[in-house]
C-alpha positions as CSV (number, residue, x, y, z in Angstrom):
1,X,108.8,96.5,104.5
2,X,105.1,95.8,104.1
3,X,102.7,98.8,104.7
4,X,101.8,96.6,108.4
5,X,105.3,96.5,109.6
6,X,106.1,99.8,109.0
7,X,103.0,101.2,110.9
8,X,104.4,98.9,114.0
9,X,108.1,100.1,113.6
10,X,106.8,103.6,113.6
11,X,104.4,103.3,116.4
12,X,107.1,101.3,118.5
13,X,109.2,104.1,117.6
14,X,107.1,106.8,118.9
15,X,106.2,105.1,121.6
16,X,109.5,104.9,122.6
17,X,111.0,108.2,122.0
18,X,107.5,109.8,123.7
19,X,108.2,107.5,127.0
20,X,111.3,108.5,127.1
21,X,110.5,112.4,127.2
22,X,107.5,112.2,129.5
23,X,109.7,109.9,131.9
24,X,112.5,112.7,131.6
25,X,110.4,115.5,132.3
26,X,108.8,113.6,135.4
27,X,112.1,112.9,137.1
28,X,113.0,116.9,136.7
29,X,109.6,117.1,138.5
30,X,109.5,114.6,141.1
31,X,111.1,116.7,143.8
32,X,108.8,119.1,143.4
33,X,105.8,117.2,143.0
34,X,107.0,115.5,146.6
35,X,107.2,118.6,148.6
36,X,103.5,119.3,147.0
37,X,102.1,116.0,147.5
38,X,102.9,115.9,151.3
39,X,101.7,119.4,151.6
40,X,98.3,117.8,150.2
41,X,95.9,115.4,152.0
42,X,97.1,111.9,152.2
43,X,95.2,110.9,149.6
44,X,95.3,112.8,147.6
45,X,99.6,113.6,147.7
46,X,99.2,109.4,147.1
47,X,96.7,109.5,143.8
48,X,99.1,112.6,142.2
49,X,102.8,110.9,142.4
50,X,100.5,107.7,141.4
51,X,99.9,109.6,138.1
52,X,103.0,111.0,137.8
53,X,103.9,107.1,137.7
54,X,101.9,105.7,134.8
55,X,102.2,109.3,133.3
56,X,104.6,108.6,130.7
57,X,103.2,105.0,130.1
58,X,99.9,107.4,129.9
59,X,101.0,109.5,127.5
60,X,103.1,106.9,124.6
61,X,99.6,104.5,124.6
62,X,97.5,107.5,124.0
63,X,99.9,109.4,121.7
64,X,100.1,105.8,119.8
65,X,95.9,104.9,119.6
66,X,95.1,108.4,119.0
67,X,97.3,110.5,116.9
68,X,99.8,108.2,115.5
69,X,97.6,105.1,113.9
70,X,95.3,107.2,112.7
71,X,97.3,109.5,111.2
72,X,99.1,106.3,109.4
73,X,95.9,104.9,108.1
74,X,94.6,107.9,106.6
75,X,97.5,109.6,105.3
76,X,100.7,106.7,104.5
77,X,100.1,105.0,101.2
78,X,99.8,101.6,100.8
79,X,103.4,100.4,99.0
80,X,106.7,98.9,100.0
81,X,109.1,101.4,101.4
82,X,112.2,100.9,103.8
83,X,112.9,102.3,107.1
84,X,115.8,103.9,108.5
85,X,118.0,102.6,110.8
86,X,117.4,105.4,113.9
87,X,113.9,104.5,112.8
88,X,114.7,100.4,113.3
89,X,116.9,100.7,117.0
90,X,113.8,103.4,118.5
91,X,111.0,100.5,117.3
92,X,113.3,97.5,119.4
93,X,113.5,99.9,122.3
94,X,110.6,100.3,122.6
95,X,109.6,96.5,122.2
96,X,112.4,95.9,124.5
97,X,110.3,98.6,126.9
98,X,106.9,96.1,126.7
99,X,108.9,93.1,126.3
100,X,110.9,94.8,129.9
101,X,107.2,95.6,131.3
102,X,105.5,92.6,130.4
103,X,107.3,90.2,132.2
104,X,107.1,92.5,135.6
105,X,103.9,92.0,135.2
106,X,104.1,88.4,135.1
107,X,107.0,88.0,137.6
108,X,104.1,90.3,140.8
109,X,101.6,87.7,139.4
110,X,103.1,85.1,140.5
111,X,105.1,86.9,143.3
112,X,101.8,87.7,144.5
113,X,100.5,84.2,144.6
114,X,103.9,82.6,145.9
115,X,103.5,85.2,149.2
116,X,100.1,83.7,149.7
117,X,100.7,80.2,149.7
118,X,104.0,81.0,151.8
119,X,102.2,83.2,154.4
120,X,99.9,80.6,154.7
121,X,101.6,77.6,154.8
122,X,101.8,75.5,158.5
123,X,105.3,74.5,157.3
124,X,106.5,78.2,156.5
125,X,105.0,80.1,159.4
126,X,103.3,83.6,158.6
127,X,106.6,85.8,158.4
128,X,104.8,89.4,158.2
129,X,101.8,89.9,161.2
130,X,99.8,91.6,158.7
131,X,99.9,91.5,155.3
132,X,97.3,92.5,152.2
133,X,98.1,90.0,148.9
134,X,95.7,89.9,146.1
135,X,95.2,92.3,143.5
136,X,91.4,92.4,142.8
137,X,90.0,90.6,145.3
138,X,92.9,91.2,147.5
139,X,92.9,89.2,151.8
140,X,94.3,89.7,155.0
141,X,96.6,86.9,156.3
142,X,97.1,87.8,160.5
143,X,99.3,86.0,162.1
144,X,98.9,84.6,165.2
145,X,101.5,86.1,167.3
146,X,100.0,89.2,166.3
147,X,96.6,88.3,167.0
148,X,98.3,87.8,170.4
149,X,100.2,90.9,170.9
150,X,97.6,93.4,170.0
151,X,94.5,95.0,172.1
152,X,91.8,94.8,170.9
153,X,92.2,98.5,170.3
154,X,94.9,98.0,168.4
155,X,93.8,95.0,166.5
156,X,90.9,97.6,165.3
157,X,93.1,99.9,163.9
158,X,95.2,97.6,162.5
159,X,92.6,95.6,161.0
160,X,91.0,99.7,160.0
161,X,94.5,100.6,158.3
162,X,94.4,97.3,155.9
163,X,90.4,97.5,154.7
164,X,91.7,101.5,154.0
165,X,94.0,99.9,151.4
166,X,91.5,97.4,150.3
167,X,89.2,100.0,149.5
168,X,91.8,102.2,147.7
169,X,92.7,99.2,145.5
170,X,96.6,99.9,146.6
171,X,98.0,96.4,145.6
172,X,96.1,96.7,142.5
173,X,98.3,100.5,141.6
174,X,101.3,98.8,143.2
175,X,101.0,96.2,140.5
176,X,101.0,99.0,137.9
177,X,103.7,100.8,139.3
178,X,106.1,97.3,139.2
179,X,104.5,96.8,135.8
180,X,105.1,100.0,134.3
181,X,107.8,101.1,132.4
182,X,111.3,103.0,132.9
183,X,113.2,105.1,131.0
184,X,115.6,101.5,130.3
185,X,113.6,97.8,130.3
186,X,115.4,97.0,133.6
187,X,116.7,100.3,134.9
188,X,114.1,101.5,137.9
189,X,113.7,104.8,137.2
190,X,111.2,105.8,139.3
191,X,112.2,104.0,142.0
192,X,112.6,107.2,144.4
193,X,108.7,108.0,142.5
194,X,107.4,104.7,144.6
195,X,108.9,104.7,147.6
196,X,107.0,108.1,148.0
197,X,103.9,106.8,146.7
198,X,104.3,103.8,149.1
199,X,105.1,106.0,152.5
200,X,101.7,108.3,151.1
201,X,99.8,105.5,150.7
202,X,100.6,104.4,154.6
203,X,99.6,107.8,155.6
204,X,96.8,108.1,153.4
205,X,95.8,104.5,155.4
206,X,96.8,105.8,158.6
207,X,94.3,108.6,158.2
208,X,91.2,106.7,157.0
209,X,92.0,104.5,160.4
210,X,91.9,106.4,162.4
211,X,88.9,109.2,160.9
212,X,90.4,112.0,163.3
213,X,89.8,110.6,166.8
214,X,92.4,110.7,169.3
215,X,92.5,107.6,170.4
216,X,92.2,105.4,168.2
217,X,95.5,107.3,166.7
218,X,97.1,106.3,169.7
219,X,96.0,102.8,169.8
220,X,97.5,102.3,166.2
221,X,100.5,104.2,166.5
222,X,100.9,101.2,169.0
223,X,99.9,98.6,166.8
224,X,102.5,99.7,164.5
225,X,105.4,99.6,167.2
226,X,104.1,96.2,168.6
227,X,104.0,95.1,164.8
228,X,107.3,96.3,164.0
229,X,108.6,94.1,167.0
230,X,107.1,90.8,165.4
231,X,108.2,91.3,161.5
232,X,110.8,89.0,160.2
233,X,110.4,90.8,157.3
234,X,113.8,92.9,156.4
235,X,113.2,94.1,152.7
236,X,110.0,95.7,151.4
237,X,108.1,93.6,149.7
238,X,106.6,95.7,146.0
239,X,103.1,93.1,145.2
240,X,102.1,93.1,148.9
241,X,100.5,96.0,151.6
242,X,101.6,95.7,155.4
243,X,100.8,97.1,158.1
244,X,104.4,98.6,158.7
245,X,105.9,98.1,154.8
246,X,109.0,99.8,155.9
247,X,110.8,100.4,159.6
248,X,112.5,102.9,158.1
249,X,109.3,105.2,158.3
250,X,108.1,103.6,161.4
251,X,109.2,106.5,163.5
252,X,107.9,109.4,161.4
253,X,104.5,107.5,160.5
254,X,103.9,107.0,164.9
255,X,105.0,110.6,165.3
256,X,102.8,112.0,162.6
257,X,99.8,110.0,164.5
258,X,100.4,111.1,168.2
259,X,100.7,114.7,166.4
260,X,98.4,118.3,165.5
261,X,98.8,116.3,162.0
262,X,97.0,113.0,162.8
263,X,93.9,115.7,163.3
264,X,94.4,117.8,160.4
265,X,93.3,118.4,157.1
266,X,95.5,120.2,154.6
267,X,92.9,121.8,152.1
268,X,94.4,121.0,149.3
269,X,92.3,117.9,148.2
270,X,91.3,115.4,145.5
271,X,88.7,118.1,143.9
272,X,91.8,120.1,142.2
273,X,93.7,117.0,141.0
274,X,90.0,116.0,139.9
275,X,89.5,119.2,138.0
276,X,93.0,120.6,136.5
277,X,92.4,116.3,134.5
278,X,89.1,117.3,133.7
279,X,90.1,120.2,132.1
280,X,92.6,118.8,130.7
281,X,91.2,116.1,129.0
282,X,88.5,118.8,128.0
283,X,91.3,120.8,126.2
284,X,92.3,117.3,124.4
285,X,89.0,116.1,123.0
286,X,88.5,120.0,122.0
287,X,91.3,120.1,119.8
288,X,91.6,116.8,118.4
289,X,87.4,117.5,117.4
290,X,88.5,120.9,115.6
291,X,91.2,119.9,114.2
292,X,91.4,117.0,113.4
293,X,92.7,116.6,110.0
294,X,95.7,119.1,110.8
295,X,96.7,116.9,113.8
296,X,97.2,114.2,111.6
297,X,98.2,115.9,109.2
298,X,100.9,117.4,111.7
299,X,102.2,114.0,113.1
300,X,101.8,111.4,110.2
301,X,104.8,114.4,108.9
302,X,106.9,113.9,111.8
303,X,106.4,110.3,111.7
304,X,107.4,110.3,107.8
305,X,110.1,111.8,108.8
306,X,111.0,109.5,111.4
307,X,110.7,106.5,109.3
308,X,113.3,107.7,107.0
């Protein structure tokens, strides 16, 4: 097999193996991470779960770009060699993961566009009272029934909630999670983690809308109940944000808004996550800068073992 094809197979196989290993690790830690996220400020908890969801894809991609390709180009001789069947199988699995992710990405774009057309169509009518649709520049669609059902204070609280989703780019995060691969190409490996992220994202939007004002918390709780009664969607749409995306969580959200947690703010927040991320990145960069040749040589040896 040619030099370039061997590189492609080695990179795809490495991508698959690192992705599977990281995915299994995240699955093992997901319950602990969820409990930790609940103890944090809602926006920080949502950020933690989002980062964990994308960590396997991030690690596998960085491994290929920062280690596999440079080590191969630096140490591999330009000669035709054969590749073992295990490597070919892993490479095919890696290609299948990437292809499935690309298909989900295209589906998400199409679904978002279709939902926007359906919600705004006079013939079909708006099925969701509040729908934030779109990724880079999302727009909010509010049904006529919702405008009639909500009071001014309730409408203001609901709009602030959706604005919080917009400012947090939650729809773009939904697109990233829908598109990111699971352990297997068509298996919803991280569905539970994604549902927990959606729960924390709603909490974060509630907190941002309320801004520790008790009267606004009451207005938003009332708006949630009224909008839930108006909604005709029974399923949760993964590529859009709605005021009441999942009715199963409605009681918990209302209780949280009316309880003391609506005004209390846990101390653990973005600063600790940011510090940990910066420290980890600095350690990796330092390792690469000081031991670049040794690291790349070790990676190349591992790739040689994988290929043959």
